[in-house]
N, C-alpha and C positions, 0 to 999 in steps of 0.2 A: 087171575090167571093161573095154571099152573105148573108148578116145575118138575123135573125130575127129581127126585130123591133118595131111592133105595139104592139095595148094594150093585145092581145095574147099572147102576149111572156111573158116566163115562166120559170124560171132557177130555181136553188134547195141549196137550203145555204150548204155551206163548216161543216158547228159548226152545226148547229141546225136538218141539212135538210127539215126543211119546206119548202115551194115554195112562192116565191114573184114575183112581176111582177118584167121583168129583169132589167125595166129601173130605178126602185129604190133599186138595187141591188148595194154595195159597193163592194170596192177590198179593202183589209185593204193591212196595212206595208210590210205586208209577203205575199202576191200573193192569201189568200182565196180571194172565193168570197164570200160576209153573205147580210145577211139581212140589210135591217136601224138599226133595234134593236139590233144586233149584232158588228154590228164596232164603234171603239174607236180609235183613235189616236193615234202613235207610243210612247210612254213610253218616257221618256225626257233622262230614263239612257238609252235607249235606245241609243242613239247617242250619237256617238266619239265626243270624247272631241278635240280639236286641241290639238296637244302635243306642250308644250314651248319650245322656242329656245332655248337653252345654251347659256349663254355671251360667244361672241368670246378675244379668249386671243389677249393681248395686243403686238405686232409687236415687237423684239428686247427691251425686257421689262429692266428694267433697279429699283435697290433698291436705296430710298430716302436716295442720297447721307448727308447732313443734320443730319439724325436720326441714322447714323452706327458708330457704336460704343458710344452713349453716355456714355451708362450706363454699360458697357462694356459684350455689347450680343454679340459681333462675334464671332462667331462659325464656326466651318471647316464640312465640311459634305467629306465623303469617300466612294467612290464608284468604278466602276470598267473600268471606261473609263479612257481614257489615263493617266496616273501618278498615277488619282485613289484620287484624294485630291481637293477639289472644295473652293475659298474660303480662310477666314484664321484663325487659332487659337485663339482660348481667350487666352488675352491675362491675367485677371482678372479671375482667378480659385480656389475656395478650395473646399474641400468635407470636414467633421468634421461627426463622425459615435460615437454612444459606446451603447454598450447596456447591461451594465452595467456588474453585480458579478453573479457568477456563483458561486454554494456550490456543491460539490459533499459530497454525505455520501455513504461508503458499509461499509457495516456488514460480 
């Protein structure tokens, strides 16, 4: 198929409707055929940024044995898998709480 390409070939701008020489017209990033005064490049915010790749987990990771239990931070994790208990229980653990005094009077 042959297309017109000489100096008398004209096209109509998809934005303004004005007539331009076909050789001067440009196609925008979204497919519109526009005159040179209406053309603008694609804005950088419209370009897709590459998604960062999450770091991979370590295969068969183990805790550092040199820091295990130095300050009594060994703790137990309870789950619904197997016996329901992972790790070891706390060796040193104490909780203290106080709320003060409460006075109630009735009339």
